[in-house]
C-alpha positions in Angstrom: 124.8 120.7 112.0 120.6 120.6 112.7 119.9 120.3 109.1 122.7 117.4 109.5 120.2 115.4 111.8 116.9 116.0 109.6 119.1 114.7 106.5 119.7 111.7 108.4 116.5 111.7 109.8 115.1 111.5 106.3 117.7 109.1 105.0 116.9 106.9 107.9 113.1 106.6 107.6 113.3 106.3 103.7 115.2 103.1 104.2 112.9 101.9 106.7 110.2 102.8 105.0 110.9 100.8 101.9 111.6 97.3 104.0 108.3 97.7 105.4 106.1 98.2 101.8 108.9 95.4 100.4 107.6 92.9 102.6 103.5 93.5 102.4 101.5 91.2 100.8 100.2 91.9 97.4 96.6 90.7 99.3 97.5 94.5 101.7 98.2 96.9 99.2 94.3 98.5 98.8 93.9 98.7 102.4 97.3 100.1 103.2 96.9 102.7 100.2 93.9 103.8 102.3 95.4 104.7 105.3 98.4 106.0 103.8 96.0 108.0 101.9 94.6 109.2 105.3 98.3 110.0 106.3 98.7 112.3 103.6 95.6 114.7 103.9 97.5 114.9 107.2 100.8 116.0 105.8 98.8 118.2 103.8 97.4 120.2 107.1 101.0 120.3 108.4 101.9 121.4 104.8 99.3 124.5 105.2 99.7 125.0 108.8 104.3 125.1 108.1 103.4 127.1 104.8 101.1 129.8 107.1 103.4 130.4 109.7 106.5 130.4 107.8 108.6 134.0 107.9 110.9 133.8 104.9 110.4 133.7 101.7 112.5 131.0 101.0 110.4 128.7 103.9 107.3 129.6 102.2 108.3 128.4 98.5 109.2 125.1 100.1 105.9 124.9 102.0 103.4 125.9 99.0 105.9 123.2 97.3 105.3 120.5 100.0 101.2 121.0 99.9 101.6 120.4 95.8 103.4 117.8 96.2 101.1 116.1 99.1 98.0 117.0 97.0 99.1 115.0 94.4 100.1 112.2 96.4 96.9 112.4 97.6 94.9 112.8 94.8 97.2 109.6 92.9 96.8 107.3 95.6 92.8 107.6 95.6 93.0 107.1 91.7 95.1 104.0 92.0 92.8 102.8 95.1 89.8 103.5 92.5 91.3 101.4 90.0 92.4 98.5 92.3 88.5 98.8 93.7 87.3 98.4 90.5 88.5 95.3 89.7 87.4 93.1 92.1 83.9 94.6 91.1 82.0 92.1 89.5 80.6 92.5 85.9 77.2 92.8 86.8 76.9 95.4 90.0 76.8 98.5 87.5 74.3 99.8 89.9 76.4 100.7 92.9 
């Protein structure tokens, strides 16, 4: 029963998140991505804490997988944000 409730929460949050992101104007994507990178960092901390207190081997493996996926998300988000910010840089601003 609890697993079914967790799956339902996951599905509802996925749909709501998609609907929110779909309606964001393109000018706001860079600032929002920076904010999401910060939230992904919090996700990494939560995954580390969860993996540290896990008792069963399956839980430890899932915690490790959560850490790896969250770190990929953080690194990819900062890479994309850096590329987007580079597009707004003037050609004469190479000294910065």
